[in-house]
N, C-alpha and C positions, 0 to 999 in steps of 0.2 A: 427531636424535635427539641429548637429554643426556646424556651423560657424564659419571661424576666419579671421584672418587680418597676412597675414606673409611673410617676407622677403625673398628672393630665388636669389643668384645673381644677390647682391645689393638695385633686384627691390622688389615693397610691391606686394601682389600678394592679389585676399582674395578667399577662399575657404572652402569644403566642406568636417567634418577630417571620413570620411569611409575606413571600412576594416584595423582600424588600419595606414592609407595612408593619403594624403589633394589631394583632389582633389578642382583643379584649376578651376574655375569659371569667366566667363564675366561680373560680372552683385557686382553695390556694395553693401556691409551687410544688408543694409536697404531692396533690390531692393530685392534680391536675398532670405529672411524673408520671402516675402508673397508669395514667391515660394515652393508646399509644395509636388511637382509631382517632383522630382530627374531628371527626363527622361526627363524633362525642357528645363534643366539646357543645357546649350553648355557648354562641357563638353572637358577638354583637360588632360596632364597626371596626373597621377597619382603620388604625393610622398614624399617621407616616415617618414614617418614624426618628424623623428630624424636627420633630413637632412636642414631645412626648422628651420628659427629665426621666434620661434610668436614675433605677435606686440600685442597691448590690441589692444581687439575688433573691439572699434567705437573712435570717437573720438567728447568729448559732447564738447555741448558747456556752459554747468553744471552737480556737481555732488550735489545734493542733496540730503543729511542727513539726517537722522531719532536717538535719539537721546530717547533711555528707549525702548523700540518697543518688551524686549522681557519677559512674567511674568518672569521667572525662575532667571532671570535677578533682576527685579526689585526686585525680593524678597532676593535675596541675599544678593540686600543695604539696603535693607530695609526702600525701598521706597516708597511711595503708584505708583497706576497707574494715568500714566497724563489722565486726559479728553481729551483733543486732543494731537497732532504728537507734538513733537518737534523739530525742523529746523533747518541745516544749509547747509555749499554750505561750498565744495573744491575747490579751485578752479582746472580748466583741468590744469593746471602746473605738476602737486602734478601727474600726470596720467601715471603709464610703467604695461607693461605687463610680461605675464609668465616668467620667465630663467631671468628676473633683478635686477640689487640689489638695498635693499636701502639704502640710504644713512646713520647714521647715525648722526645730525645736533650739530655740539661741542656746545649750544648754552643751551644741552638737557644735561640732567643726567638721562631722564625716561622718556625711549620711550618704546609705547606699541603695540599691535597687536590686533584688532576687526576682524572677518572672519564676511561677509555680506551678505549677499543678495540681489546682484543689477537685478533690472529691467531696461529694457534697450526699452529704449520710440523709437516709427516704424517714429508716423507722429506728425506734430505741433497739440496739445493736449491745451486748454484753457476750463474753469470751465466743463469741464468734469462731466459725473452724474456716479454715483457709479457704475450704475447698465451696464452703456456702455463704463468699464476704461482698461478693459482687451484686445476693441481694436484698445487701443493704445501703444499695450505693441508688439511690437516685437521678448522679449523674455525672456531669463536670465542668468548671469552668477555672477564669484564671484570674494568677493572684500573685502581686509581688508584695511579701514580705521584706520593706521599707525597715534596714537598721541601723542606729547610729555606731557604727565601727569602734569610735573612739570610744565611747563609752560601754560598750559594753566589753572590749579590750579592760578597761579601766576597771570596771567595776567586778571582776571575776567572772563573772556570770550574767546570762539574756538578760533576767528578766525588762533594768529596765530601757532598754537600744530597742528590744521590740516592739514598745507596749506605747510609744507615744500616739496621745489621733493622732485621727488620720496613717497611720502605719501601718495600714491592710485596704487596700487597691485592692477589690475583689468585680467581679462581673469581665463582660456583662449582663450576661444572660449564665445560665443553667443550657447543658447540651447532656439532656439524658441514647443520643446514639453512636459513640464515637468507639475507635480501636485502638485507648487510651496509651496502648503499649507501644505504636510505632509512627510521633507525631512532631514534625518538628516542631521544635520550642527555641524561643527567641525574643531576644528586645534591645527596644533600640536609644536613643535617644539622640534627640531632638534628628529625627533619624539617621544617627549612623551605627552601625546593628555592635550592637559593643557583647551580647550573646547566643549564639548559634549552635544550638543541641538537636537528639530526638529524646523521648519519652522511654527508648529502647534502652538508652545508655542506661537508662532509671539499678541502683540495689537491691533495691526492694520493692515489690508490686506492687501495687493498692491495694494486690489480697495477703498478701503481707501484712502488711503494714498498717491496715481493718483487725484485727483481726489479732497485729500484739494489742493495738492497744482499748481494740478490746477490754481486752484480759485484764485491765489495769482500771478502768476507767468506761463508764456508761455509756453510750453515744446516744444524741438527743436529733431524732430528726432536726436537719439543718444546723445542724453539728458541719464544720469544717476541715479537710487533712490536707495542709502544705506539705507534699510530697516533697517540694527541696531542688534545688534551683543548680541552674549545669554551668562551667565555667564563666569566666567572662564578668564576674561583680565586680565595679567598681563606684567611684564614688557623682553625686548627684548637686549638681548649686540652682542655689534660686532663679528660679525662670527658665529653667529646659522644662521641655516636656518630653516624656517616656514611652511609650511604646511598646507592651509587651504582649508575642505574641503566639495561637501555641494551634496548631496546624485542627481543624475543624469547628472548631470554638469562634476566635477573633481575634481580637483588640480589644485590653484594654490601655484605655489610654488616660495619663495622667503629668496632671503641670506641678511645679512646684514653688511654692511661695513662702511669705514671711504669715504672712497680715492668714486675717479670718476667713474660712472653711469657708467657698463659695462655687457651687458647680460654673464653671466655666467656654468648658469643650462642647 
C-alpha cells in the first residue's frame, strides 16, 4: 500500500492511495504501516489526488545518505568498489515534498540531481543484525539528493553542498510492499532521460546498510536512509523540471527556481 501525508483545507492529514484517490485514515503513518488489512483502518472520505497538496511522507530526525553504492556508477567514474558504505548526512531542514520547488542557491554555479531509493525506518534501531534489518523498515520512497557540486569540490567535504534548504525532495509517498532489490530507477530532466538503472546494481543491500548504520548511530522512527544514486548524474538549471522515478513507487516531481519555496506542480 502507498501511504502519504497531505494537506487539505489548511489541515495536515494521513492517507492511503487507493483507486486514484486519497483515503483519509486516523492513524499516524508509522502506525498505519503496521496494519496490512485495509478493512481494519478507520475510513473517511476519499479525495481526488489532484485536490490535495502532497506533503513529505515523514518528518525525519536525520537523513543518512550513502555515496557510491551502484556498480554501474562506480564503473562510470572508473572507481574501485568501496569495502564499506560511505556515509554522510543531510539535515531534516532540507526536506521538501512532491511538487515543491528546489531553490537554486546563489552560492553555487553547479547544482546536480541524484535519484535514490529511500528507506523509511519504522522503529528504533540500534545494533541491528543484517538478518533482522527488514523488520525495521516501514517502507520505501524516492529521494533526490540535490547537491551543489562546485561547493562539494571546493570544500573537500560534503556538508555545505548537501544541506541547503530544499535539497532533499522526498516522496511522493511510502510503499510498504516492494521488492526493492529489482526495480527500475531513473530520472528525467524536462522529459529527457538522464539516469537509468536498476536497484539490483546496488553494492550494499538495504539490510547491510541498515545494520551498518545502526552500529554507528541510533535510527529513530521516520528516519531515512538514502541508498545511493546510479550513473548519469548531471547539472540542473533554473526552470528545469525533474522527474525521479522508481518502479513500484511512482514519480517524485520538482521544479528548480531561484524564488522562495512554494508548491507549483
